[in-house]
N, C-alpha and C positions, 0 to 999 in steps of 0.2 A: 845930280844923277842918282837914280835909285838902284838898289841891289837887285840882281837877277832873282827869279823865283827859286826856291830850294830844289825844284825838280829840273832845273835847267841842265842840259847836257854839257859836258866839257867841250864837245865839238862846237856847240853853239856859242859857248863862251870864248872860243878861240884858243884853247890850250889843252894841255894834258897835265896830269899830276906828275910828281917827281918820278924819276927812273923810267920814263916813257910809258907809264901805265895810266889809263883813264880811271877815274874814281867816281862811283855813285854810291851813296850810303847803303842802298838796298842790295847792291851787287858786290860790294867790296872792291878790291883792286883787280883790274882786268889787264892782262898783258897785251901789248899791241904789236908784238913782233920780236925779232925779225922772222919772217916767213920764208921758207925755202920750198921751191916747187920745181919740177922738171920743166924745161922750156926748150925742147929741141927745135921747134919751128923758129923761134927767135934766134937761136944760135946758128941755124942753117941760113937764115936770111942775112945775118951779119957776115957769114963766111963767103957768100956769093951774092953781093948786091947787084940788082938789075940797073944798068945804066939808063938814064932817061935821055931821050933825044931832044925834048923840049920841057920847059917849065910847066908842070901840070896846073899850076895856079894862075898862070898868065891870063887865060880867058876870064877867070873870075875877077881879076884885078883890072881888066880892060887894057892890058898891055898888048901891043901889036895891032891895035885897031885904030883907024883914023879918027 
């Protein structure tokens, strides 16, 4: 097995550096989060979920068809 090229991204290599930060020599250490953002639509959707009368994936899975 050969080593990845020096310019390979940590994401391509399947990991991040220590303490949750990606590292590329030309950029230094880059923080990856945590990120906080307002999410009122998500909170409202969880507060009042819409009940489904049937499985929306059933037609795609071929369920209920002879």
